[in-house]
N, C-alpha and C positions, 0 to 999 in steps of 0.2 A: 449363651453369654451376651450379656448387656452390652449395647454399643450406641452410639451417636453419631451424626453427620453434622458438619460445621462448615458451612461456606460463607466467606464474608463478602457483599457486594462490593463491586468496583467503587461505588458512591456510596459511603455509608448512610442509610437511611433508616425505618423504624425497624425493630428487633422483634422477631417473629418466633415463637415457640412451637413446634410440631409435636404432638404427642400420638405415633402413629405405629402400631406394631408390625403392619405391613412396608415390609423394605422397598419394594418396587414404587408404591405410592409414596412411601416419605421421601425418598430419592428424587422423583418428580417433582414434587410440590417443592422442595427446597430448591432444586435447579431453575425452575420457575420462578421461585421470589428472588433469587439472585440475578436472576436477568432483568427483574424488575427493581433493581437497586433496593433490595431490601437484605437485613442480615438475617440467616434463617440457621436455626438449630433444630434438629429431628431426635428423640429420643423415641425408645419404645417400651415405656413402661412407667408407672407412677414412680416407681423408687428411682429411677434414672430422671424424672423430671423434679423429684424433691431435690437431688443431688446438686442439678444444675441451678435451681432457682434459689439455691442456698446463697450462691455466688453471682448470679447475675440477675437482672431485671429485663423485662419485655414489655413490649409495648400491646402485643395482642397474642393470644393463645389458641391454636387450632388443634382442637381436643377430639381423638377418636372415641366414639362410645363404648364399642366394644374393645375391650383391652385384657391381656391376660392379669390376673391378679386381681387389684383394684379396678374397675370400671369406671368410664368416663362419667358417667352419672355421680358417682361417688367423689371424683377427682373434682368435678364442676361444682359440687357442695362446698366441699373443703375450700376450693381456691375463693368461690365468693365469699365466705366466711373472713376471709383474711383480706381481699383486695377488690379492686373493680377494675381490674385490668379485663378489657373485652375479650369475650368467649365466642368463638366458633366451632360448634359440634359438629362434626362429621359422623353420619350414622347411616347403617344399611337397613334400619328398621323403616318400614315403609308406612307404618300406622301412625296416624296423626297425633294419637294419645301419647306414645312414646316420645315423639318429637315436641311436644307441649311439655311433657315433664322437664325434658332439657331445659326449658325456656323457664318452667317453675323453679328449677334449682338455681337460676342466675346465669344461663347461658344468654347471650346478645343475638344470637342469629345460629342457623343450623343448614347445613347441605347434605341430601342424599347421596350415598354411593350407588352406582358410580356416578363421578360429578363430569362436569365441564371444567377442565383446569381454567378457562377465561371466567367462568362463573364464580370459581371460587375465588380468582383474583380480583374480581370486579367487588365480591362482598368484602374482603380483606380491605381494600382501599377506601370503600364506603365506609365502613365500621372504624376505620381509623381517622378519616376525616372527621365523623361525628365526634368520636373521642376527643379530639383536640378542638374542634370550632362547633359553632351551631352549623346546621345543615342549611340556612338561608343566611349568606354573608351579609346582606341588607337588612337583615332584622337588627332591632336594637341590640346592643351588647350590654347596656347598665343592669345591674343588681335588680330585681323586683321582689316585691313582698306582697304577702296576702296572708291575713290573720295571724299576724305575728311571724310567718315563716318567710324565710328569705331564699332566692332561688337567683345563684349567680351565674350567669352564661359562660363568661371567659374561663374561670377555673373549675367550671361545671362542678358547682357544689349546692346542697342543700342543707340550710341551717335552720336548725328547729327554733322555736319561741324561746326556749331556755338556752340558746346558743350552742347547742350541741350539732355537730356536723354529721349529717345522716348518708350512711353508706346507701351508693344507688348504681345498678349496672348502668351500663350506656344507653340502653333501650329505655330503661325507665325514666333515666333523667330527660330523653329525650321526650318522651311522652309529655311528662309533666312540663316541659319548656313549651310545647306545643299548646298545652292549654294554658300556659299563662301568659302565651301570646295571642290568645284568642277567647278572652274571658266573655262568658254571656254568649258564647256562639255555639251552636251544634256542630260537632266535628263527629262525621262520619268515621266507621273503621277503615273505608278507603282512604279517607283524608289523613287519617292518623298514619296509616301505614306509609302513605306517600311522604309524609314530613319525617318518619323517623328512621324511612330506609333510602332516603336521598333518590327515590324513583328505581331502585332496584327490584327485582323479584325477589323479596324477601319472604318471612315466614307466613303461612296461610294466617287469614284474618282473627283467626280466633285466638292467635299469639298476641294479638292485639289486647283482646278481654285479659290475659293471663297479666301481660304488663301493666293495665289498668289496675286490676285487682290488687298487685303488690305495690303499687304506688298508692292506692288507698291504705294499705294496710301501714303504711309509713306517715301518712299525714291526716287521715281521717278522725276527728274524735271518738267516733264509734263507727267501726269497721261495719258492723250489721246493718246501719242506717246511716249510709254515707250521706252527708250534706254537702260535701265540696266539689266532689264527682258524681254527677247524677247521671243516670242511665235512661235514654230518650228512646222510648219502645219505636223500634223500626228506623230509627234515626241514628243513633250513637250515642255519643256522651257530651254532656256540658259541664263546664267549670262555672261554678256559682260565685265565688269570691270575688271581691273587689281587689284587683291587682294595681298596684302603684310603682312607679318606677322609682329606685333609689337616687 
């Protein structure tokens, strides 16, 4: 029988949806979120998630990878095709390949079970902060333009030279924003990881390569021969276009 837990924080904050079939974990996470002034809803299947999301909107989704019926990877792919809501995946899979797959499908972050509740809370807060603002509040907030593309940090939008709004995950936008704020400078994977995860112990460095690859797919004239984001051997990445403030 399907069921969901619903607790409203005493001070209404961001709204979090947890998709988790382990009742004990779901109860613990919902209680933790409530204590941190978030509104949290937990459902135990994709079907229940669809019902809830038809009538409500959420600021972030915590998604278990291993679910009965439609699994978390399939759900993640489906959600990302429809929205840019930040997604954190929970997984018992310890192989980096499985976790990288989640990132490739559009998840912004992941955490491995069993997890420290404080770490999950830190990841949630960090991701919500990055979804709303730049990671560096002192950084310029004006829109930037390169090769006809417009990157607007405040609404966190990427607009193509043709005027089309391009969908990006939170992490993808953070990566592109870091490049636009550091044109002509080699950024190491460690530097990018710090810029895009606000100093948290985020995904493995290889996930940075995944995010860069996804950004390339969206902005490069020729993905097979990228000219905007150059790979620097043993160094990291170099953003080559001239970037101008609008």
